[in-house]
PLY file of the C-alpha trace (Angstrom):
ply
format ascii 1.0
element vertex 284
property float x
property float y
property float z
element edge 283
property int vertex1
property int vertex2
end_header
-47.58 19.98 11.22
-45.98 19.60 7.86
-48.32 18.60 5.10
-47.69 17.35 1.59
-48.54 19.58 -1.40
-51.52 17.34 -2.19
-52.86 17.76 1.35
-52.48 21.53 1.17
-54.22 21.60 -2.21
-57.05 19.49 -0.80
-57.49 21.82 2.17
-57.59 24.87 -0.12
-60.17 23.25 -2.40
-62.34 21.79 0.37
-64.51 24.92 0.98
-65.41 25.09 -2.71
-66.06 21.34 -2.85
-68.32 21.47 0.21
-70.18 24.48 -1.17
-70.77 22.80 -4.54
-71.77 19.53 -2.86
-74.46 21.27 -0.79
-75.81 23.77 -3.28
-75.22 22.08 -6.65
-74.58 18.33 -6.56
-77.22 17.53 -3.91
-80.03 19.48 -5.69
-78.88 18.02 -9.02
-79.13 14.50 -7.56
-82.66 15.25 -6.32
-83.69 16.52 -9.76
-82.17 13.41 -11.32
-84.21 11.18 -8.98
-87.38 13.08 -9.86
-86.70 12.71 -13.58
-86.60 8.91 -13.23
-89.74 8.84 -11.08
-87.89 7.67 -7.97
-89.63 10.24 -5.73
-93.41 10.06 -5.31
-95.97 12.80 -4.73
-95.36 12.55 -0.97
-91.65 13.40 -1.49
-90.71 9.87 -0.48
-87.94 7.89 -2.17
-89.19 4.73 -3.86
-87.34 1.88 -5.62
-88.92 2.54 -9.02
-87.00 3.42 -12.17
-88.76 4.68 -15.28
-88.01 6.56 -18.50
-91.63 7.66 -18.81
-90.91 11.37 -18.46
-88.07 11.25 -20.96
-90.34 9.53 -23.49
-92.96 12.21 -22.77
-90.38 14.81 -23.76
-90.11 13.48 -27.32
-93.89 13.05 -27.70
-94.69 16.67 -26.77
-94.06 20.16 -28.13
-91.00 20.56 -25.91
-88.43 19.76 -28.68
-89.74 22.77 -30.60
-89.19 24.98 -27.53
-85.69 23.54 -27.22
-84.95 24.32 -30.87
-86.19 27.88 -30.43
-84.04 28.34 -27.32
-80.92 26.95 -28.98
-81.48 29.12 -32.05
-81.96 32.23 -29.91
-78.88 31.44 -27.80
-76.81 30.81 -30.93
-78.00 34.08 -32.51
-77.20 35.94 -29.28
-73.70 34.44 -29.16
-72.97 35.30 -32.78
-74.29 38.86 -32.39
-72.25 39.39 -29.21
-69.16 38.04 -30.95
-69.59 40.30 -33.99
-70.15 43.34 -31.79
-67.70 42.48 -29.03
-64.67 41.41 -31.06
-63.97 44.83 -32.66
-64.57 46.56 -29.32
-62.22 44.22 -27.45
-59.59 44.57 -30.21
-59.80 48.35 -30.05
-59.41 48.37 -26.25
-56.54 45.86 -26.16
-54.53 46.83 -29.24
-55.47 50.27 -30.53
-56.43 52.23 -27.45
-53.55 52.66 -25.00
-54.40 55.87 -23.16
-58.15 55.28 -22.87
-57.97 51.56 -22.07
-59.05 51.87 -18.42
-61.89 54.26 -19.31
-63.26 51.96 -22.00
-63.04 48.93 -19.72
-64.92 50.86 -17.07
-67.67 51.64 -19.58
-67.95 47.93 -20.37
-68.14 46.99 -16.67
-70.58 49.74 -15.61
-73.73 47.76 -16.66
-72.83 45.16 -14.00
-73.39 47.84 -11.36
-77.11 47.78 -12.16
-79.40 44.83 -11.52
-80.04 42.52 -14.47
-83.77 42.88 -13.86
-83.61 46.68 -13.74
-81.68 46.79 -17.02
-84.36 44.67 -18.67
-87.13 46.90 -17.30
-85.25 49.93 -18.61
-85.17 48.34 -22.06
-88.91 47.76 -21.80
-89.50 51.49 -21.27
-87.38 52.25 -24.34
-89.14 49.76 -26.63
-92.68 50.23 -25.32
-95.47 51.65 -27.49
-95.17 54.88 -25.50
-91.42 54.50 -25.09
-88.59 56.81 -26.03
-88.10 55.47 -29.56
-91.74 55.68 -30.60
-92.21 59.11 -29.02
-89.09 60.47 -30.71
-90.02 59.07 -34.14
-93.55 60.36 -33.76
-92.39 63.87 -32.81
-90.10 63.90 -35.85
-93.05 62.92 -38.06
-91.36 59.73 -39.26
-94.20 57.41 -38.18
-97.98 57.82 -38.07
-98.59 55.10 -35.48
-96.36 53.49 -32.85
-94.06 50.70 -33.98
-94.38 47.25 -32.44
-90.90 47.01 -30.94
-91.69 44.79 -27.97
-93.23 41.37 -27.29
-91.59 39.67 -30.26
-88.46 37.54 -30.87
-86.50 40.55 -32.10
-87.00 42.33 -28.77
-85.85 39.21 -26.92
-82.72 38.99 -29.06
-81.99 42.68 -28.50
-82.44 42.28 -24.76
-80.16 39.26 -24.59
-77.42 40.92 -26.64
-77.75 44.06 -24.53
-77.36 42.13 -21.26
-74.74 39.58 -22.30
-72.42 41.66 -24.49
-69.98 42.46 -21.62
-69.57 38.72 -21.00
-68.15 38.46 -24.52
-66.00 41.59 -24.49
-64.09 40.90 -21.28
-62.75 37.39 -22.18
-61.87 38.62 -25.66
-59.99 41.57 -24.17
-58.09 39.29 -21.78
-57.06 37.09 -24.71
-56.04 39.99 -26.94
-54.14 41.71 -24.14
-51.69 38.77 -24.17
-51.34 38.87 -27.95
-47.73 39.34 -29.04
-47.79 42.53 -31.11
-44.48 41.61 -32.73
-46.25 38.79 -34.61
-48.51 41.33 -36.29
-45.49 43.44 -37.21
-43.73 40.36 -38.59
-46.78 39.47 -40.68
-46.83 42.99 -42.10
-43.11 42.84 -42.86
-43.64 39.61 -44.78
-46.22 41.24 -47.03
-49.45 40.23 -45.31
-52.20 42.81 -45.51
-54.45 43.73 -42.56
-57.11 41.16 -43.44
-54.62 38.35 -43.98
-52.82 39.21 -40.73
-56.12 39.09 -38.91
-57.21 35.75 -40.36
-53.81 34.03 -40.06
-52.43 35.56 -36.84
-54.92 37.47 -34.68
-57.96 35.22 -35.04
-56.21 31.87 -34.37
-54.33 33.25 -31.36
-57.51 34.63 -29.79
-59.55 31.44 -30.09
-59.38 30.90 -26.33
-61.08 34.27 -25.76
-63.68 33.46 -28.39
-64.35 30.11 -26.72
-64.60 31.54 -23.20
-66.81 34.44 -24.28
-69.08 32.18 -26.34
-69.60 29.82 -23.42
-70.28 32.69 -20.98
-72.95 33.98 -23.36
-74.43 30.76 -24.73
-74.93 28.86 -21.45
-77.08 31.48 -19.66
-78.78 32.53 -22.90
-80.10 29.05 -23.69
-81.86 28.86 -20.33
-82.86 32.51 -20.11
-86.15 33.23 -18.34
-86.44 36.91 -17.39
-85.85 38.46 -20.82
-88.36 36.28 -22.76
-90.85 36.76 -19.93
-90.65 40.57 -20.02
-89.80 41.34 -23.66
-91.18 38.36 -25.56
-94.59 37.14 -26.57
-96.02 33.72 -27.25
-93.53 33.22 -30.08
-90.61 33.79 -27.68
-91.48 31.07 -25.16
-88.12 29.48 -24.29
-87.00 26.48 -22.30
-86.36 28.58 -19.17
-90.01 29.70 -19.23
-91.09 26.10 -19.83
-89.16 24.77 -16.82
-90.52 27.60 -14.64
-94.07 26.75 -15.77
-93.64 23.02 -15.13
-92.16 23.49 -11.65
-94.10 26.45 -10.23
-97.39 26.51 -12.15
-98.14 22.96 -13.26
-96.31 21.49 -10.24
-95.14 18.68 -12.50
-91.76 18.18 -10.83
-91.10 14.90 -12.63
-91.49 16.10 -16.20
-89.83 19.42 -15.31
-86.84 17.53 -13.90
-86.56 15.40 -17.06
-86.60 18.54 -19.22
-83.92 20.11 -16.99
-81.66 17.04 -17.22
-82.01 16.91 -21.01
-81.17 20.63 -21.21
-78.05 20.17 -19.06
-76.88 17.17 -21.09
-77.46 18.98 -24.38
-75.59 22.09 -23.25
-72.65 20.01 -21.97
-72.50 18.15 -25.30
-72.51 21.37 -27.33
-69.87 22.98 -25.11
-67.69 19.86 -25.27
-67.77 19.79 -29.06
-67.15 23.54 -29.25
-64.18 23.44 -26.88
-62.70 20.53 -28.83
-62.87 22.67 -31.98
-61.35 25.65 -30.18
-58.41 23.64 -28.80
-57.80 22.09 -32.21
-57.76 25.55 -33.78
-55.19 26.78 -31.24
-52.94 23.78 -31.93
-53.10 24.50 -35.66
-52.29 28.15 -35.01
-49.26 27.22 -32.88
0 1
1 2
2 3
3 4
4 5
5 6
6 7
7 8
8 9
9 10
10 11
11 12
12 13
13 14
14 15
15 16
16 17
17 18
18 19
19 20
20 21
21 22
22 23
23 24
24 25
25 26
26 27
27 28
28 29
29 30
30 31
31 32
32 33
33 34
34 35
35 36
36 37
37 38
38 39
39 40
40 41
41 42
42 43
43 44
44 45
45 46
46 47
47 48
48 49
49 50
50 51
51 52
52 53
53 54
54 55
55 56
56 57
57 58
58 59
59 60
60 61
61 62
62 63
63 64
64 65
65 66
66 67
67 68
68 69
69 70
70 71
71 72
72 73
73 74
74 75
75 76
76 77
77 78
78 79
79 80
80 81
81 82
82 83
83 84
84 85
85 86
86 87
87 88
88 89
89 90
90 91
91 92
92 93
93 94
94 95
95 96
96 97
97 98
98 99
99 100
100 101
101 102
102 103
103 104
104 105
105 106
106 107
107 108
108 109
109 110
110 111
111 112
112 113
113 114
114 115
115 116
116 117
117 118
118 119
119 120
120 121
121 122
122 123
123 124
124 125
125 126
126 127
127 128
128 129
129 130
130 131
131 132
132 133
133 134
134 135
135 136
136 137
137 138
138 139
139 140
140 141
141 142
142 143
143 144
144 145
145 146
146 147
147 148
148 149
149 150
150 151
151 152
152 153
153 154
154 155
155 156
156 157
157 158
158 159
159 160
160 161
161 162
162 163
163 164
164 165
165 166
166 167
167 168
168 169
169 170
170 171
171 172
172 173
173 174
174 175
175 176
176 177
177 178
178 179
179 180
180 181
181 182
182 183
183 184
184 185
185 186
186 187
187 188
188 189
189 190
190 191
191 192
192 193
193 194
194 195
195 196
196 197
197 198
198 199
199 200
200 201
201 202
202 203
203 204
204 205
205 206
206 207
207 208
208 209
209 210
210 211
211 212
212 213
213 214
214 215
215 216
216 217
217 218
218 219
219 220
220 221
221 222
222 223
223 224
224 225
225 226
226 227
227 228
228 229
229 230
230 231
231 232
232 233
233 234
234 235
235 236
236 237
237 238
238 239
239 240
240 241
241 242
242 243
243 244
244 245
245 246
246 247
247 248
248 249
249 250
250 251
251 252
252 253
253 254
254 255
255 256
256 257
257 258
258 259
259 260
260 261
261 262
262 263
263 264
264 265
265 266
266 267
267 268
268 269
269 270
270 271
271 272
272 273
273 274
274 275
275 276
276 277
277 278
278 279
279 280
280 281
281 282
282 283
């Protein structure tokens, strides 16, 4: 039977829509009902609507945890951008013969479990880890350095794990960069820095936006890294939600915190993408 293009498109998209409906939208709807108190302790739906748990959010210490998580995610994104941009530029523009090898080196960490990579970092930063043992053998320190269970270790672990998520989108954006524009800028008297600020940077905003989102979104809700590398000062919103759901069994307040986190992340991403698209229009 002949079908219209819209019908064919609908059939192609239907498996993804069904998958998301079962494993994302349905659980999200349940969490939303919990956050408004519409499910009781017996897991029964009830016709009650309350903002009690949202008001509890603002009268607790949770906003401070949110601020810490946003600050850590922002710092991780900025650090990944500063480290990943030169690497992606070198792979896409400067390195022609070794491009595949360098890309392979960026992708190799994905071959190892996220959890195993974090445990490996723990063994490096531990009191009896490689760094402290090496510095002690060289006579540079008299007692082991405190390299773990602090915010700096959490930031290091997040940058270490999320850096490839920044490099790959940046590389994809720079790979499409028209090299003749850089040559034209040089012919018109623009130096390397001016060419970068006026040509390269505006035309790679899409890669910056995609990489920043891929890093920021999982970083703001990160749980494993603060749990393994952080201390009490590194308690983030992912740890808070885990505690509320699995330890305190407070599904209602935990759901409200989750909904607020989702709404806040969507708002930040929306504003950021609006800025990115505006920057690309100005560049064009």
